[in-house]
N, C-alpha and C positions, 0 to 999 in steps of 0.2 A: 722618801726623799731621794733625789737623783744622785748618781755617782758624780755628776758634774759639780753639784753643790758641795759634796764632801771634799772633792779635789780642791775647790776654791778655798775652803776653810783650812785645809791642811797646808796648801801652798802659802796662804796668808800667814799662818803661824810660822812656817819655815822661813819665809822671806822677811817679814816685818818684826818677828819675835816680840809680840805684844807682852807687856809686863803684867797686865791685869786682864780679867775677863771683860771688864767694861771697855778697855782699849780694843780688844779683839772684836767685840760686837760693833764698835764704832768704825773699825776698818772694814768690816764685812757689809755693813748697811749699803754703801754705794755700789758694791760689787754684785749683790744678790737681789733679785727682783721678787723677794718673798718677805712677809712681815717679820718683824724682829722676834716675836715668840717662836716662829718656826725655825729661825736661825739658832735661837737658844736651845730648842729641842734637839736640833741636829748636833750641836756642840756637845750636849749631854750624851747623846747616843754614841758619838765618837769616843768620848771619855769612857763610857761604859764598856765599849769594845776594846779599850786599851790602845786605840790608834792615835789618841790625842792626850797629852799630859800637860796640865797647866799648874802653875805654882799655887793658884787659888781656884780649885775646880768648882764648877757650878754644882749645886745640890741637885740630885736626881728628883724627878717628879714622883711624889709619894703614890704608891699603888692604892693605899687606903684612902677612900674619899674623905673621911673625917680628918685625916692628917692633911690632906690637900687643902681643906678649908682654913687651915692654920697658916698656910704659906702666903707669900706676897702675891702669888698668882690669883688668889681669890679675894684680893683687896677690893677690887671693883664691886664684888658681890656684897661685902659687908657695908661698903659705902652706900650702895643702892638701898639696902635694907634700912640703914640708919636714916637716910634722907626720907624714905617713904614713911617710916615710923614717926619721925619728927614732924612731917607735914600732917600726918593723921592726928597726932596728939595736939598739935597747934590748932587744927580745925575744930577739935572737940572742946578745947579748954580756953582758947583765947577769943574773947568777943571781937566782933568786927570793928568796934569803935574804941578798943583798948589800945590807944596809941601810947608809946611807940611800938609795943609788942605786935600790934596789928600789921606793921610793915614786915616783920619776920614771918608772920602767919601768911601774908599775901605772897611773899617771895617763895616760901616753901610750897604753898598751894600751886603757884604757877609752875614750879619745877615738877610737881607731881602730875599736873595735867598735861603739860606740853612736852615732857621729856622722858620721865622714868618708865611709863608703860612701854613706850616704843623702844627705849634702850634695852629693857629686859627681853623684848621680842627679837630685837636685832641680835643680841648676844645668843639667844636660843637658836635662831635660824642659822647664824654664821659664827660658830664658837671659835673658829681659828682665824678667819680672814673676813674683811668686809666684802659685801657683794659687788661693789664697784671699785675699780682701781684706776684712778685718774692719772697718777704719776708715780711719785716716790712713796716709800713706806712712811715718810714723815707726815703724809696727809691722812693716814688712817683714822686718827682721832677726829679730824674735821669731817671726814666722810661718815663715820659712825654717828656723829652729832646730827648731821643733816638728815640721815636716814631715820634716826630715832625720833626726831621731831615730826617727820612726815608720818611715821607709823603711829605715833601718839595721836596725831590729828585724825587718823582713821579709826583708832581703837576707842577713844573717849566718846565720840558720838554713838558708836555701836553700844557701848555700855549704857549710856543714857537712854537709848531707844529700848533696850531690853528691860531696864528698870521701870520704864513707863508701863510695861505690860505685866508687872508683878504686883502683888498685894501691898508691898512696901511703898511703891510709888517712887517718883524721882524727886529727891530733895538733897540738901547738902550732906546730911549724915549718910544716907544710902550711897550717894555718889562717891564720897571720900572712902567709905568702907569698901566699896566695890573696887575702886582703883587701888587701894592698899592690897587687897587680896590678889587682884590680877597681877600687880607688879611683883609681889613676893613669889607667886607661882611661876611666872615667866623667868624671873631671875634665878630661881632654884633649878628650873629645868635647864637654864643656860649654863650654870656652873657645873651641873652634872655632865652635860654634853661636852663642855670644855675639858673637864678632867679626863673623860673617856677618850676624847679626840687626841689629847696630848699623850696619853698612855699608848694608844694604838700607833701613833706616829713613831714612838720609840721602839716599837716591836719589829 
């Protein structure tokens, strides 16, 4: 992280005297052209070095990966795994004509097909920032959503094509199972990379 970023953070604390960490992050967002997670990591680094003292300090990033999985930073990972598992279970257990449960089955299936694989790949490729930056940090979620849908639209046909050349063939069970495994693998790679990236940033 640049010295200019550190200077802006320290100047903001000195000038505006934020009462909470949330207030500090809110003040810094318009001043820094970096994503909020990067701002938080820099605040933690300054705290660790003793250059910044807050009434309610941010918790440092755990060095241990298992501990990192228990923090809010890994919340997106568990949400992805939960949605993927729910979509898979629904596809296996809920008949297509079992209304109204079929509506939930279809919604979860749609999320699995058009979003989750691409989301896992996006997070794996770009563990700290989105690949495109159109304006402010507030658009990061929208950018990731668009990129994730686009990548899913590329991944899913490739999975179907490969299944067509296997002995199992292409059907609902093999398709759902393959997307489940693909999404879990990509999301796990992503959370490992995210943890390592945030640890390296603080060093």
